[in-house]
C-alpha positions as a Markdown table, in Angstrom:
| # | Residue | x | y | z |
|---|---|---|---|---|
| 1 | Met | 0.0 | 0.0 | 0.0 |
| 2 | Pro | 1.6 | 3.3 | -1.0 |
| 3 | Met | 1.1 | 5.1 | 2.3 |
| 4 | Val | 2.5 | 2.2 | 4.5 |
| 5 | Glu | 5.8 | 3.1 | 6.0 |
| 6 | Thr | 6.5 | 0.1 | 8.1 |
| 7 | Cys | 5.2 | -3.5 | 8.3 |
| 8 | Thr | 6.4 | -5.3 | 11.5 |
| 9 | His | 6.1 | -9.1 | 12.1 |
| 10 | Leu | 4.4 | -9.7 | 15.5 |
| 11 | Lys | 3.5 | -13.4 | 15.6 |
| 12 | Gly | 3.3 | -16.5 | 13.5 |
| 13 | Thr | 4.8 | -17.5 | 10.1 |
| 14 | Glu | 4.3 | -15.2 | 7.2 |
| 15 | Gly | 1.9 | -16.6 | 4.6 |
| 16 | Glu | 0.2 | -19.0 | 7.2 |
| 17 | Pro | -3.1 | -18.5 | 8.9 |
| 18 | Gly | -2.6 | -16.8 | 12.3 |
| 19 | Tyr | 0.3 | -14.6 | 11.1 |
| 20 | Val | 0.0 | -11.2 | 12.7 |
| 21 | Arg | 1.6 | -8.0 | 11.5 |
| 22 | Leu | 1.5 | -4.3 | 12.4 |
| 23 | Val | 1.4 | -1.8 | 9.5 |
| 24 | Ser | 1.8 | 1.9 | 10.1 |
| 25 | Gly | 2.1 | 5.0 | 8.1 |
| 26 | Phe | -0.2 | 7.7 | 6.7 |
| 27 | Met | -3.0 | 5.5 | 5.3 |
| 28 | Phe | -5.6 | 7.3 | 7.3 |
| 29 | Pro | -4.8 | 10.9 | 8.2 |
| 30 | Gln | -5.0 | 11.5 | 12.0 |
| 31 | Glu | -6.2 | 14.8 | 13.5 |
| 32 | Asp | -3.0 | 15.0 | 15.6 |
| 33 | Gly | -0.8 | 14.3 | 12.5 |
| 34 | Asp | 0.4 | 11.0 | 14.0 |
| 35 | Arg | 0.8 | 7.9 | 11.9 |
| 36 | Ser | -2.1 | 5.5 | 11.7 |
| 37 | Trp | -1.6 | 1.8 | 12.6 |
| 38 | Ile | -3.4 | -1.4 | 12.0 |
| 39 | Lys | -2.8 | -4.8 | 13.6 |
| 40 | Glu | -3.8 | -7.5 | 11.0 |
| 41 | Arg | -4.2 | -11.3 | 11.3 |
| 42 | Leu | -4.1 | -13.6 | 8.3 |
| 43 | Val | -7.2 | -15.7 | 8.4 |
| 44 | Ser | -6.6 | -17.8 | 5.2 |
| 45 | Met | -4.4 | -17.9 | 2.2 |
| 46 | Asp | -4.7 | -20.1 | -0.9 |
| 47 | Pro | -1.9 | -19.8 | -3.4 |
| 48 | Leu | -3.8 | -22.0 | -5.9 |
| 49 | Ser | -6.8 | -19.7 | -6.1 |
| 50 | Arg | -4.5 | -16.7 | -5.5 |
| 51 | Ser | -6.6 | -15.4 | -2.6 |
| 52 | Tyr | -6.3 | -14.5 | 1.0 |
| 53 | Val | -8.4 | -13.1 | 3.9 |
| 54 | Tyr | -7.2 | -11.0 | 6.8 |
| 55 | Arg | -8.9 | -9.4 | 9.8 |
| 56 | Met | -8.0 | -6.0 | 11.3 |
| 57 | Glu | -7.8 | -6.9 | 15.0 |
| 58 | Ala | -6.9 | -3.4 | 16.4 |
| 59 | Ser | -6.2 | 0.0 | 15.0 |
| 60 | Asn | -6.3 | 3.7 | 15.7 |
| 61 | Val | -8.5 | 4.3 | 12.6 |
| 62 | Gly | -11.8 | 2.7 | 13.6 |
| 63 | Leu | -11.6 | -0.5 | 11.5 |
| 64 | Asp | -11.2 | -3.0 | 14.3 |
| 65 | Gly | -12.9 | -6.3 | 13.4 |
| 66 | Ser | -13.2 | -5.6 | 9.7 |
| 67 | Val | -12.5 | -8.5 | 7.4 |
| 68 | Asn | -10.8 | -8.0 | 4.0 |
| 69 | Ser | -10.5 | -10.5 | 1.1 |
| 70 | Leu | -8.3 | -10.3 | -1.9 |
| 71 | Lys | -8.5 | -12.6 | -4.9 |
| 72 | Leu | -6.7 | -12.4 | -8.3 |
| 73 | Ile | -8.6 | -13.7 | -11.2 |
| 74 | Glu | -7.3 | -14.2 | -14.7 |
| 75 | Tyr | -9.4 | -11.8 | -16.8 |
| 76 | Asp | -7.9 | -11.9 | -20.3 |
| 77 | Val | -4.6 | -12.5 | -22.0 |
| 78 | Gly | -2.1 | -10.4 | -20.0 |
| 79 | Ser | -4.8 | -9.1 | -17.6 |
| 80 | Thr | -5.8 | -9.8 | -14.1 |
| 81 | Leu | -9.0 | -8.8 | -12.3 |
| 82 | Val | -8.4 | -7.8 | -8.6 |
| 83 | Asp | -11.4 | -8.7 | -6.5 |
| 84 | Trp | -10.8 | -6.9 | -3.2 |
| 85 | Ser | -13.7 | -6.8 | -0.8 |
| 86 | Phe | -14.2 | -5.9 | 2.8 |
| 87 | Glu | -16.8 | -6.1 | 5.6 |
| 88 | Ile | -16.7 | -3.2 | 8.1 |
| 89 | Ser | -18.5 | -2.2 | 11.3 |
| 90 | Pro | -17.4 | 1.5 | 11.7 |
| 91 | Val | -16.9 | 2.7 | 15.3 |
| 92 | Glu | -19.3 | 5.2 | 16.7 |
| 93 | Gly | -19.1 | 8.5 | 15.1 |
| 94 | Ala | -17.4 | 7.2 | 11.9 |
| 95 | Ser | -19.4 | 7.5 | 8.7 |
| 96 | Glu | -19.7 | 4.1 | 6.8 |
| 97 | Glu | -20.0 | 6.0 | 3.5 |
| 98 | Asn | -16.8 | 8.0 | 4.1 |
| 99 | Leu | -14.9 | 4.8 | 5.2 |
| 100 | Ile | -16.0 | 3.0 | 2.0 |
| 101 | Asp | -15.0 | 5.9 | -0.2 |
| 102 | Tyr | -11.6 | 6.2 | 1.5 |
| 103 | Leu | -10.9 | 2.4 | 1.4 |
| 104 | Gly | -11.8 | 2.4 | -2.3 |
| 105 | Tyr | -9.3 | 5.2 | -2.8 |
| 106 | Leu | -6.6 | 3.2 | -0.8 |
| 107 | Tyr | -7.2 | 0.0 | -2.7 |
| 108 | Lys | -7.2 | 1.8 | -6.1 |
| 109 | Ser | -3.9 | 3.5 | -5.2 |
| 110 | Cys | -2.4 | 0.2 | -4.2 |
| 111 | Ile | -3.5 | -1.5 | -7.4 |
| 112 | Asn | -2.2 | 1.4 | -9.5 |
| 113 | Lys | 1.2 | 1.1 | -7.7 |
| 114 | Ile | 1.3 | -2.6 | -8.5 |
| 115 | Ala | 0.3 | -2.0 | -12.1 |
| 116 | Gly | 3.0 | 0.6 | -12.4 |
| 117 | Ala | 5.6 | -1.7 | -11.0 |
| 118 | Ile | 4.6 | -4.4 | -13.5 |
| 119 | Arg | 5.0 | -2.0 | -16.4 |
| 120 | Ser | 8.3 | -0.7 | -15.2 |
| 121 | Pro | 10.2 | -3.6 | -13.5 |
| 122 | Gly | 12.7 | -2.4 | -10.9 |
| 123 | Thr | 10.8 | 0.6 | -9.6 |
| 124 | Phe | 8.6 | -1.1 | -7.0 |
């Protein structure tokens, strides 16, 4: 994700269910200007279907408990469809509509960064 500055291993083995990491950066602007952080747990990963599911266990951005799924689907010759979905329960005072709009922006930014890296190897 373009605005992630650090990704820290907390527990488990990367790529296996139960793996926990802490990501931080400026993904979600904070009123105090501090970095946002999210503790994520890998729920499932299937290399054959090119999919994974993770749960946001704790954060300072109001997404605790949300579940995110990512699946890559062959779309056409040389093309891949990214099916990225999420289930959220915004904390009190957070607008679900604003969260959905912002998450869409984040995911599109991430996908555009990946697409750019594919077009220009060595720049990612």
